[in-house]
N, C-alpha and C positions, 0 to 999 in steps of 0.2 A: 504494500500500500504506500509506503513512504516514497519509493522510487517513482511512483506514478505522478507525483506532484512535481512542479518545477523546483529546481535545486534551492533557490532562496527560501522556500517554505519548508524544507526538510526539518529544520530545527523546531518548527511549530508542530509538526505532525508526530514527532517522537514521543510526545506526552501520552498518546493513546496506546502505546505498546503494552503497558501493563494491563490496561483494561481489555485489550484484544486478547492478550494471553490468558487472562482470567476467563473470558467467554469461551475461548478454545478449550480450556481445561474442563469447564462445565459441560461443553458439548461432548468431549471425549468420554467423560465419566457417565453421562446420561445415555450415550449411544450404546455402551456395553450393557446397561440395565434394560434397555428396551422400553417396556411399558411400565408406567407408575400406577399404583393403586388409586391415588388421589392427588390433589394439588399439594397437600401438606407434605407428602413424601418427596415430591419434586423440589419444593421450596427448601426442605431440609438438606438435600444434596447440594443444591445451588448455593445456599448461604454458607454451608460448611466449607465448600471449595473457596468461596470468596473470602471467608473469614481466615482460612489458612493462608491465603495470599497476603492479607494484611499483617499477619503475624510473621511470616517469613520475609516479607519485603517492607518493613516499616519505614524505610527511608523514602519510599514513594508516596506515602500518605501525607496529604497536605494539611 
């Protein structure tokens, strides 16, 4: 995604890398599981992955 933008804007676009990586991790984990019983089970997985990201990468939290 970063290289699709003009070079002067690269520094602006790198701030979304952590967010994109978190969404990629959520997709990776939910793809393995397939179907969820209900919305609560999906939210549990999604928020636990995002919470783990904030714990392991605290320097990126504003």
